NUMI-704939 format. One record per residue (C-alpha): x, y, z; residue in one letter. Coordinates in steps of 0.2 Angstrom, whole numbers, plus 5000, padded with zeros to 4 digits. Example, Ala and Ser with C-alpha at 12.3 -4.5 7.8 and 13.67 -1.06 7.14 Angstrom:
2
506249785039A506849955036S
***
This chain:
267
549455645417X549155455422X547155425428X547055235438X545455175437X544455015445X543754875434X542054835433X541254695439X540154685424X540554675407X540154695390X540254515379X541754455371X541854495352X541954405337X543454465333X545354395335X545554305351X546654385365X548754385361X549654435378X551054505369X549954645362X549454695377X550254885386X551454855399X552554695393X553454685409X551754605416X551554475403X552354335412X551154375428X549654375415X550154225410X550254145427X548554195433X547854165415X548454005416X547753935433X546154025432X545653925413X546153765421X545153795437X543553845425X543853695415X543753595428X542653585443X541353715440X540853705460X542453745465X542953885452X541253945458X541853955477X543554015472X542954175461X541654185476X540054155464X538354125466X537453985456X536454125447X538154155440X538953995432X538954055416X540654165421X541654005424X541053945407X541754125400X543354095411X543553925402X543553995386X544654155389X546154085377X544854055362X543454195365X543354345354X544254505360X543554695362X544654835368X544554855385X543755015386X542254935377X542254775390X542054875406X540254935410X539654985427X539155175435X541155245432X541155185413X539455215411X539655395415X541455405408X540555355390X542155335381X541155285366X540355485367X541855575367X542755655353X544055615342X545555695350X544755665371X544855465362X546655495358X546855575378X546055435385X547155315376X548655395382X548255415400X546855295408X547555135417X546155005421X546754885435X546354705433X546354535446X546554455428X547554545419X548554665430X548354835423X547654865403X547455025392X545755045386X546255015368X547054845373X546154705366X545354575378X544054475380X542354465394X543154375411X542654365429X544354385442X544254515453X545654585463X545154505479X545254315473X546554195480X546954065467X547453885473X549053895464X549554085462X548854145478X548054305483X548254425467X548454565476X549954515481X550354415464X550154575455X551354685468X553054615461X552754645445X551754815447X553154875456X554354865441X553254925429X552055075433X553455195438X553955205420X552155195416X551855335428X553055455418X553555645426X551755705429X550155685439X549455505444X547655535446X546955375457X545455325457X545555165461X544755065476X545454995487X545754815483X546454875466X547554995477X548254865485X549254805469X550254965466X550555085479X551455255473X552955285482X554255415484X554255555471X553055465461X551855475478X552155645480X551255685463X549955575465X548155635471X546955505478X544955545476X543555525487X541755565482X540555605498X538755645499X538855845504X537355815515X538055665527X539855685521X539655485519X540555385505X538855315493X539255195481X538455285468X538955445469X540655405472X540755285454X539855395442X540755575449X542355475446X541855445429X541255635428X542555705432X543855615421X542655635407X542855825411X544555835410X544855725393X543455845385X544055995391X545955945385X546655985403X548155875411X548555945427X550455935430X550355905450X548955885464X548956065468X548456125450X547155965448X546456045463X546156205453X545656145439X544356025446X543656175455X543556295438X542756125430X541256155445X541856025457X541656065476X543556015481X544255995498X545855955500X547455915510X549055945504X550455845512X551555925526X553155925514X552156015502X551256125514X552856185519X553356235503X554956115502X554456015488X552955885483X553355765496X553255575496X551355555501X549855575491X548755725491X547155655498X545455745487X543755755494X542455785480X540855845486X539055815479X537355815483X536655735469X537255665452X536355655437X
***
């Protein structure tokens, strides 16, 4: 099972350990694309602060993020699972998982990023600010920048099992599963049951809880249909729409399954 996650806008501070080593990150096929974004981002933030804030979409109160980006090559690095914070990651609670669940997380979780493309939670990175929606003056729109490199690297990473896609739309634009990979991909939308509307807090927290439930139980569904059964067994209210080909019993098809998880409240 491969779980695709969005990053968090807020991040923990960089560590005091060794600085970033791009060549040590997972998915080495993304190294050249990472280098291009990193070089331009650092150069931008070392230069005109106002221009950097405008490009990155930062308010005056977040100007410290520009200085942070300027030091990306020398700042200490920490595991990505410690850098990313926020509602989803609080609910996922990587630090409090038992040892076996942490090993599963290291194998199965992949966090998408405007700067790094995608990283494992064990990859050591510095804290940064650069969303997938950014358009750098030279590199251009990051979503488009990552698509070519991702198209080569991600199908291999996806392996032969379930792909559970929990990304937001901006990060989903960087790689869209195609062909048979799409047929074993499930996207998840979390709806507030009384209104049947997507509510940000419910959405992020429930996605974090779902991942934690799967990791803690040691369950790795093989395909979207099995995922629906597993989530229901774990107590989630799930509505699923199988692609036409799968419903007809002629295979998994080439279209992702769409799952709605209904919640009344999140504790």
